[in-house]
N, C-alpha and C positions, 0 to 999 in steps of 0.2 A: 562586575567582577573583572579583575585584571587578567592579562594573558599569562601570567606566571604566578606561582605560589611560593612563598617562603617556606623553608623547612622548619619544622618544629617537632620536638620530641615530647613524650609523655611516659608515665610509668606503665600504662596499659590502655587498651581500647576502652573508650567511654561507652555508655549505653547508647548514645546516638550513633557512634561508629558501628557498634554491633547491629543495631537496627538497620543502618544503611547497608551493611554487608548482607543481611538477610534479604532485604527488599531487592538489592541489586542482583542477588542470586536468583530470585524469583523472576525478575525481569529478564535475566540472561536465559532462563529456561524458555520463556516465551519467545525471545528473539531467535533462539537456535532451533526450536521445535515447532511452534504453532502460531507464529505471529501473523501469518497471512494465509490461512487455509480458506478464507472466504472474505468477500468484500461486497459492498453494495452502495447504492446512491439513489438520488431523487432528481427528477427532471420536472420542472414546473411546466404546466400546459398553459400556453398563452391563448386565451379565447378571443375570437374576433369581437370588436366593438359592435353592438347591435345596430348603431346608427351610422356606421361607416359604410360608404359606398365603394370605396376603393382602398384596399389594404396593400396594394402592390408597391407603393412608393414609401419605403421606410428608410430612416436615416442609416441604419446599419443592418444590412441583409445578410451579412456573413454569419456562418454557424458560430455559436459561442466558443467552441474549442479552437477556432481559427483566428480569433481576434488577436491583435498585436500584443505582445508581451511587454510589460514595463522593463526598464533598464534595471540591471542588478550588478552587484559587485561579484568578482570571481569567487566562487565557492561559498557564497553567503546566501541566506534564505531570500525567497521572493514571495511577495504576498499579492493576492488578487481579490477583488470584490465582485467578480463576474459570477453570474448565475446561469447554469445550463437551462435552456428553455426549448420547447418545441411546440408545434401546433397540435390541434386535435388529431387523433389517429383514426384512420378509416380501415375497416376490414371489409373485403368483398369475398363472397363465397358462392359456390355452386348450390343451387336449390332446385332440384329436378331439372327441367329444361331451361331454367332462367338463372339469373344472378341476383343476389341480394347484397345489401351493404348496411353497415352500421358505423356510426362515427362516435367516438368516445373522447371526452365525457359526453353523456347523453344530454340533449335538451329535452324540454317538457313534451315535445311532440314525438319523441323517438322511443318511448318506453316499450312499445310492442316489438321493436327491433331485437331486443335481447331474447324475447320468447322465440322469435323467428330463428335466431342463431342457434339457440339450444335445441330447437326442434330438428335442425339439420345436422347436429353433431352425432357421433357414434360413441358407444361405450368405450372407455379408455382401458386398455390392457396394461400389463406390466411384464417384464422379462423374468422368467424363472427357469433355470437349468436349460437355457438356450431356446426356450419356447415363449410365445406370447400367451399370457394367461389372463382370463377375465374372472375376477372374484370380487364381488362388492363387499365382502367382509374384510378385504385387505385394501381395496382402493375403490372409491365411489366417485367417478368423474366421467366427463365426456370429452371428446377430442375431434379436431379436424386435422387431417394430414396436409402437408404443405402443397400437395398437388391439387387440392380442392379449395384453396383460398389464397388470397394475396393481401398484402398490407403495405401502406406507405411508411410504416415505422422502419427506421434503419439504425441499428446500434452503431454502425460505423460513423455515420454523419454526425451523431450526437456525442462522439468521443468515448462511448462506453467500451468498445473493443480495445481501444488504445490503453485505457486505464486498466482493464483486466489483464492485458498483455504484460504491463510493467509490474502490477501488483501480484499476479499469480504465476507468472511464467517460471517454470522450474529451472534450476541452475544446471546448464548443460555445457560441456566442454568438448573439444575435438571438432571433427568435420561436421557433425550434426549440431551445430551451435545455433539453435533456433532462437530468434529474437522477436517473433511476432505470433499473433493468434488469429485464427480464422473462425468466425462464428457461422454455423450452418443452421438455418431454421429447421426445427424438428417437428414441433407440434403446436397447435393452439389447444389449450385445455380450459374447460369450464368446470369449476367446483361450485355447486349451487346448494343453497339451503333446502332442507334443514340438516343435511348430514353428509355433505361432500367432504372427503378426507382422503389421505394416503398414508398408510402406516410407515413406520421407520424402515428404511431400506438403503441399499448401496447400489448405484447404477452400474450396469455392465458396459464398459467402454466398447464402442462400435468400431474402433480402430486403434492400432498401437500408438497413433499420434494424438488420440483424444486425451485431453488433460482434465476436462471438467464440463460444467454446464452453466449456462446463463439463463436465468428465469426473469422475465419482464412482466410485471403486473400492470395491466392497463387500467385506466381510471374508470371504475365502475363500482357503485355502492355495494358494500358487503361488510359483514362483521365476522370475526374469527378468521380461520384459514391461514394462521401464521405459519411461516416456513421456519423450521428448526433444523439447523445444520450442526453436526457434531464431528469432532476430530480429536483423537487422543485425550479423551476425558474433558475436552473443552467444548462449549456449545455456544451458538449464536441464534437469536430469534429475530426474524424479520416480520414485523407487524405492518401490513400494508392496508389495513382497514380504515385508517383515520384520514387519509388524504384523498378526497374525491377528485380534485383537480390537479393531480400530479401522476407521473409515471414513476414507478419505483422498481428497482432491480437488485438482483443478487447473483453473484457468481461464486462457484466453489469447485474444489477438486473432485475428481471422479471417485476417489476412495473415501469421501466423506459420507457418513450416514446422514440421511435427511428425511423429514416427514412433513406433511401438510396437516395441520390440526383442523378440526371440524369447523366447517362454515356454518354459522348460526343464522345468518340472514343474508339475502342478496345473492349476487353472483360474483365469484372470483375468477376473472378472465386473465389468462397468462399466455405469453409466447415463450416457448422453450427453445434454446439454441444449444447445439453441441459445440464444444470448443476444441479446436485442434491447433497444435503448434505449427507455425510456419516460419519462414525466413522473413525478417523485417527488422526495423529499428524503432526505438521509442525515444520520446523527447518530452516527457510530461511531468516529472517530479518537480514539485513546487508550483505547478500551474495546471491542476486537473480538477476543475470545478464539478465534473461529473462524479467524482469519487466522494462518498460520505465517509470521512475518516472514522467517525464514531462507530461504524459497523465493523471495524477491525478489532479482533480480540485484544491486541496489545493496547489499544486505546484505554480500555477500562483498567488494565493493570497499571499503566503509567499514571492515569488520573488518580487511582487509589494511592499510589506511592507518593505523588506530589502533595496529596491531602494529609499525609501522615507527618505530624510535627517532629517525629524522631528520625525521619528520612532526610539525610543531608540538611540538618537543622540550620547549619551555618552556610549552606551552599557548597558547591563544588562541581567537579566535572565527572560526567559519565562518558564512556567511550565505546564505540563499536567499530572494530576493524571491518572494512568493507568486504562483503562476500564476493563481489565481482571485481574485475580488473578495470581500472580507468587510467587514462593517460594523464595522471595528476601532476607529472613533472614537467609538462610542456604548457605553453601559453594556450595553444589550441585546445588541448584536452581539458585544461582547467576552465576555459571559457564556456565549455559545454556543461559544466556542473553548476547547480545540482540537477539540471533538467534530465540528464542521461542516467541518473541513478535507477537501478533495476532491482526487482525482487524484494527481498527483505530490506535491502539498503533503502529503497524508495519508501516502503511502508513505515519503517522505523523513523525515517526522516520526517514524513508527513505527520505521524502521530505526535512526536515531540513538538514539532512546529505548531500544530493546531492547538496545543495546550499551553502556548505562550513561552516555550523554552527556546532560547536562542541556540541555533545549530551552527557549528563551525565545521567546514570540510577542510581537513588539514593533512599535511604529510607528517608522519611520525617516525621516530627512531628510538630504539631502546638505548639506554646508556652503554658506552663502550665496554668491551670485555676485559677480563682481568689482566691480560698480557699488555694492555696499554694504560695501566695505571688505575683501572677501576677496582675499587675495594668491595668485594662481595659482602664483607661484614659491616660495611658502612650503611647504617639505616637511612642515611640521607639520600642514597641512591635508589633504595627499594621503593617501588610504587610510583616512580616518576618516569616521565617519558619526554624526550626531546620533541618539540612540536615546531614545524615550519609551515610556511604558506604554500598552497598549491600554485603551480604555474610559475615558480621562481627558479629558473636554472641557476646553478651556483657551482663555481669551481674554486676549491680551496688551494691556497698556496702553502699550507702548513707542511713542514718537513719534520716528521716525528723523529726525535733523536738529536736534533740541532737546537736544543733549548726550548722546544715547544712540545706539547703533548697532543694526543688525539682529541682530548677534550677541547682544545682550542679550535679545532676544525668543527666539532659539534656545536660549539657556542657561536662561531661565526655563521654557521648554516641556519641555526634555529632561532626561535623567539624565546628560548629558554626551556627550563624543565617545568612541566605541568604535572601535578598530582592527579592521576586519572583512575577512576574505578572502571575497569573494563568489563563489558558484558559478554565478550567472547574472545577466543584465542585468534591470533593472526592466522590467516589461511596459508597453507604451504603450497598452494596450487598457483603460484605466480602472483601477478598484480603488483610487483615491485618495480619502481623506477629508480634510475641512477640519481642519487642525491649529490655526491661529490667524490672527487678523487684526491688522494693525498700521497705524499712520498714518505716511506718508512725507511730509516737507516738502520741496518743491522750489519751483517757481514758485507752486504752490498745494498745499494739503494734499490727499492722496489716501489712500484706504483700500486696502490690498493684502492679498491672502490667500495663505497658504502651506498646501500640502497634503502629507499624509504618506502613506506606503505601508505595507502590512503585510508583515512579513518573519519568517522563522524564523531564529533565531540559535542556533548550536550551541556550547556552552561546552566546548571540548575541553581536557581536563585535561593537565597536563604528563605526559610519557612515564612518569616514575617512578611517578606516581599511577595511570596507566592500567594498569600491571602489577598493581596491587592488585585490580583487578576482572576480570582476564583469566579467572580460573577460572569465575566466575559469568556473565559477559557475553560477553567476547571469545572465550572458550574454547568457546562453544556450537558444535555441529556445523555444518560448512559444507555 
């Protein structure tokens, strides 16, 4: 699809246009309300070769989230085929006057270690009206407190905390502009068959800075025990019973209702971390293999929209005004995109990108106002937006009133008018950069300034072309 669209008129909206509007409104609701209340991912466990005598000399010993990034164009998408991996996980715990250990995944000689671990755990309580309550009709599980065990699993080293920070960090402004997340180990829990479970509940934050929880499921055979997370009538289910040789995780906000369904066989062993906001920076969008995009609620909505033949049947542009401020008008700021996208900007970018939709990060301007020659009754102007490249400083020499119009400045600055279906309104909380200055001649000459906003623009292919990528992108598991 070209970067500009020609204007065309019709007697009224077609069925395809009406369907596109309905689906775009539904997507807009997800983007603005619940697109990122939870996320999750999978880490493959790399088991040692049974015949290897020395595994210390490896070609690439750096953690997967620290490998060098490929080159990319300013503001354009970046792809990676890297997989997040880790070694087996060891748990050590106090057992009377001695210490015991278990390494997961288990080998054939370590089956008794699970029984030893369970024997040394205590019944798990839950918070109710400020008290710790034990009631097996509401929760049936056991636990170890962090002062009685240790583990070599580190969510920081594997990039999980960085991903959670960018995907779930709340939008904050002012002096308390938190940019990072701290994960504090809270419990080791065991839900065992035949009836380990935890009924639906909402956690009580343990600090005003706590924003959510991270649950890490360790590789141990079990069936059932799915984690269900709900928020604003939306729900997500994390089923961790199918992958014996991987570590799986989920993170969600503190105000989300969640429950653990009944474990029907085996042992569901998890590490739970409390998540707190901290000061820090992120640099992950477009390069976060630890994140499973398919766990984001928006993924299913976008996937369903792209599979609908009446949704943008001939293709077109969807747009999202960025919720956060980025220095998109400078070379330095533009070179950091898309890696520095945050919050819903990051999650929406990752979802569309994972489904094969080309994502542009662009500067945008609305058409000029009436007093500069803009005709509000001209249908050719409505629904169109001037689009320019990020990181392109521009100074206009247009002098309005001397044979030129403000439109000349807009045309010089931009790549033309694009017809965009917007998923949200532009924020009024800043985030604008200077686009260009121009001279206006009236009673006296005045210099006026025009400011641009940063936006994500999704180049939706025609339906017949979307079918070609359904097997590799749209056909991924829901």
